[in-house]
C-alpha positions in Angstrom: -41.4 54.6 -20.8 -40.1 54.5 -17.3 -43.6 54.0 -15.9 -44.1 51.1 -18.3 -40.9 49.4 -17.1 -41.8 49.9 -13.5 -45.3 48.5 -14.1 -43.8 45.5 -15.8 -41.3 44.9 -12.9 -44.1 45.3 -10.4 -46.3 42.8 -12.3 -43.4 40.3 -12.5 -42.7 40.6 -8.8 -46.4 40.0 -8.0 -46.4 36.9 -10.2 -43.3 35.5 -8.5 -44.8 36.2 -5.0 -48.0 34.3 -6.0 -46.0 31.4 -7.4 -44.0 31.1 -4.2 -47.1 31.4 -2.1 -49.0 28.7 -4.0 -46.1 26.3 -3.9 -46.0 26.5 -0.1 -42.7 28.3 -0.1 -43.6 30.3 3.0 -45.3 27.5 4.8 -43.6 25.9 7.8 -42.3 22.4 7.4 -42.0 19.8 10.2 -38.3 19.5 11.2 -37.1 15.9 11.3 -33.8 14.2 12.3 -32.9 10.7 10.9 -30.9 8.5 13.3 -28.9 5.5 12.1 -31.0 2.4 12.0 -30.2 -0.6 14.2 -28.8 -3.7 12.4 -31.0 -6.5 13.7 -30.2 -8.8 10.8 -27.6 -11.6 10.8 -25.6 -9.7 8.2 -22.6 -8.3 10.2 -20.0 -7.9 7.4 -20.7 -4.2 7.2 -21.5 -3.8 10.9 -23.1 -0.5 11.8 -22.6 0.8 8.2 -25.8 -1.1 7.2 -27.8 1.1 9.5 -26.0 4.2 8.2 -26.9 3.2 4.7 -30.6 3.0 5.6 -30.5 6.4 7.3 -28.7 8.0 4.3 -31.4 6.9 1.9 -34.1 8.1 4.2 -32.5 11.6 4.5 -32.4 11.9 0.7 -36.0 10.7 0.1 -37.4 12.9 2.9 -35.6 16.0 1.7 -36.6 15.4 -2.0 -40.3 15.0 -0.9 -40.3 18.7 -0.1 -42.5 18.1 2.9 -39.9 18.1 5.7 -36.9 20.2 6.8 -34.2 17.6 7.4 -31.3 18.1 9.8 -27.9 17.4 8.4 -26.4 14.2 9.6 -23.1 15.8 10.6 -24.9 18.2 12.9 -27.0 15.4 14.3 -24.0 13.1 15.0 -22.1 16.0 16.6 -25.0 16.7 19.1 -25.4 12.9 19.8 -21.7 12.5 20.5 -21.6 15.6 22.7 -24.5 14.4 24.8 -23.3 10.8 25.0 -26.2 9.5 23.1 -25.8 6.5 20.8 -25.8 7.2 17.0 -28.3 4.4 16.6 -30.7 2.3 18.6 -34.1 2.4 20.1 -35.3 5.9 20.8 -37.0 6.3 24.2 -39.4 9.1 25.0 -36.7 10.6 27.1 -34.0 10.6 24.4 -36.5 11.7 21.8 -37.5 14.7 23.9 -33.8 15.5 24.6 -32.8 15.4 20.9 -35.8 17.4 20.0 -34.8 20.2 22.4 -31.2 20.2 21.3 -31.9 20.3 17.6 -35.2 22.1 17.5 -36.8 19.2 15.7 -40.4 17.9 16.1 -39.8 14.4 14.8 -37.2 11.7 14.8 -37.1 8.9 12.3 -35.4 5.7 13.3 -35.9 2.0 13.1 -34.1 -1.2 12.3 -32.8 -3.4 9.4 -34.6 -6.5 10.5 -33.4 -8.6 7.6 -30.6 -8.3 5.1 -29.0 -11.0 3.0 -26.9 -11.6 -0.1 -27.0 -14.9 -1.8 -25.3 -16.4 -5.0 -26.7 -19.0 -7.3 -24.7 -20.1 -10.3 -24.1 -22.9 -12.8 -22.4 -23.6 -16.1 -21.4 -25.9 -18.9 -17.8 -26.5 -19.8 -16.2 -23.0 -20.1 -19.4 -21.0 -19.8 -21.2 -20.1 -16.7 -23.6 -17.7 -15.0 -24.3 -16.4 -11.5 -27.2 -14.5 -10.0 -26.6 -12.4 -6.9 -29.7 -11.6 -4.9 -29.9 -9.0 -2.1 -32.9 -8.8 0.2 -33.8 -6.3 2.9 -36.7 -5.8 5.4 -36.9 -2.3 7.0 -38.9 -1.3 10.1 -39.2 2.5 10.5 -40.8 4.6 13.2 -41.5 8.4 13.2 -41.4 9.6 16.8 -42.9 12.9 18.1 -40.2 14.5 20.2 -42.7 16.3 22.4 -44.9 13.4 23.4 -42.6 10.4 22.7 -45.5 9.0 20.7 -44.9 6.9 17.5 -46.9 8.7 14.9 -46.0 6.6 11.9 -44.8 2.9 11.9 -44.2 1.1 8.6 -42.4 -2.0 7.3 -41.2 -2.6 3.8 -39.1 -5.1 2.0 -37.3 -5.4 -1.4 -35.2 -7.8 -3.4 -32.4 -6.8 -5.8 -30.9 -9.1 -8.4 -27.6 -8.8 -10.3 -26.4 -11.2 -13.0 -22.8 -12.1 -13.8 -21.1 -14.4 -16.3 -18.1 -16.6 -16.5 -16.0 -17.6 -19.6 -13.2 -20.1 -18.8 -11.2 -18.6 -15.9 -12.5 -15.0 -16.4 -15.5 -13.7 -14.4 -17.8 -10.9 -15.5 -19.8 -10.1 -12.4 -21.3 -6.9 -11.0 -19.5 -6.3 -7.7 -21.5 -5.9 -4.6 -20.3 -4.0 -1.5 -21.6 -1.2 0.7 -23.1 0.4 -2.3 -25.4 -2.6 -2.9 -27.0 -1.9 0.5 -28.2 1.5 -0.9 -29.5 -0.2 -4.1 -31.3 -2.9 -2.2 -32.8 -0.5 0.3 -33.9 2.3 -2.0 -37.2 0.9 -3.2 -38.1 -0.2 0.4 -37.3 3.3 1.7 -39.4 4.9 -1.0 -42.4 2.8 0.0 -42.1 3.9 3.7 -41.4 7.6 2.7 -44.6 7.7 0.7 -46.5 6.6 3.8 -44.8 9.2 5.9 -45.5 11.9 3.3 -49.1 10.9 3.3 -49.2 11.7 7.0 -47.3 15.0 6.6 -50.4 17.2 6.4 -51.5 15.9 9.9 -48.1 16.4 11.5 -47.4 19.4 13.6 -45.4 22.3 12.1 -42.5 23.8 14.0 -43.7 25.2 17.3 -41.4 28.2 17.5 -38.2 26.4 18.7 -34.8 26.7 17.3 -31.1 27.5 18.1 -28.8 30.4 18.1 -26.5 30.1 15.1 -24.3 33.2 15.6 -23.9 36.2 17.9 -22.1 39.3 16.7 -22.2 42.3 19.2 -25.9 42.7 19.9 -27.0 41.0 16.7 -28.3 37.4 17.0 -28.9 34.9 14.1 -31.3 32.0 14.9 -31.8 29.0 12.6 -35.6 29.4 12.1 -37.3 31.9 9.8 -40.4 32.5 7.7 -40.5 28.8 6.8 -41.0 28.1 10.5 -43.6 30.8 11.1 -41.3 33.4 12.6 -42.4 37.0 12.3 -40.8 40.4 12.9 -41.5 41.7 16.4 -41.8 38.3 18.1 -40.0 37.6 21.3 -38.1 34.4 22.1 -36.8 33.2 25.4 -33.2 32.0 25.3 -32.2 28.8 27.2 -28.8 27.3 27.8 -28.1 23.6 28.3 -26.8 22.5 31.6 -26.1 19.2 33.4 -27.3 15.9 31.8 -28.9 13.6 34.4 -28.0 9.9 33.7 -30.2 7.0 34.7 -28.0 4.9 37.1 -29.8 1.7 36.1 -29.4 1.9 32.3 -26.6 4.4 31.9 -28.8 6.3 29.4 -29.5 10.1 29.7 -32.8 11.0 31.3 -32.9 14.7 30.9 -30.7 17.7 30.2 -31.4 20.6 32.6 -31.9 24.1 31.1 -31.6 27.6 32.4 -33.2 30.7 30.9 -30.5 33.2 30.2 -32.2 36.0 28.2 -34.7 37.2 25.7 -34.4 38.3 22.1 -36.7 40.1 19.7 -36.9 39.4 16.0 -35.9 42.4 13.7 -35.6 40.7 10.3 -36.9 37.4 8.9 -35.6 35.4 5.9 -36.9 32.0 4.7 -34.6 29.8 6.8 -33.2 32.2 9.5 -34.0 35.3 11.4 -32.0 38.3 12.8 -32.7 39.3 16.3 -31.6 41.9 18.9 -30.9 41.1 22.5 -33.6 42.4 24.8 -32.1 41.1 28.0 -29.5 38.7 29.4 -26.6 37.0 27.7 -26.8 35.0 24.5 -24.3 32.5 23.0 -24.2 30.4 19.9 -26.0 27.0 20.3 -28.3 28.4 22.9 -31.9 27.2 22.5 -34.7 29.7 21.6 -38.4 29.2 22.2 -41.2 31.6 21.2 -42.6 33.5 24.1 
């Protein structure tokens, strides 16, 4: 009976392994960071929050596609603030490369809200009336390769959202519109663009063995890349530390962040999203950059 139970357990384990393998569980996914979109529309009531809304919807859609590893917005914003980079705006090849090194991402998604508007049309007779609120958005999105600075995907999409309200005498029954409406109006447009990006996902480069140190305890080092990023036991990574950021005196924008190699680590254990390493040489600290040897 014991042999039968062990056989059944072994068979189930094999089936689970095959299921994960066929679903691409162990395959590396391109890592992407989504930067707040620029608001180039004439709609200024919500200011920069309009660009934040666009980025929020893109983060959700890219993550749910299952084709990308998406960086958390809190982590992205913390790095941008630390390096003196704007939370939104046009991404230059220099800033794309810098963000890529700092976060270990291969792609940056950014763009602009080129048009956004909300208009009301209404009418009535005596004590009865009706109003129609229409929201319109046009999005321009670009996916940038952080290594080359090349735009690999460029798409534009638009969408209209209608809401109907009613009035009886002095009372109004109308769906309110606020910051949340931006999400509703943008969502279908974001879905259209995300579908185009996902179509291109198979041709996009998977992680090239770059990540960051998440934690150091004695001689044990945890890095933020694992089996999903192609890491294997026994591999050696160089460790780099960020140094001085050189600023362009003409534009005031960062040109490059200098790096210094401070050590080497060797992978001892690998999980799906992280790896455990031991220090081979040098000194290693949290937030150091690691690159495959």
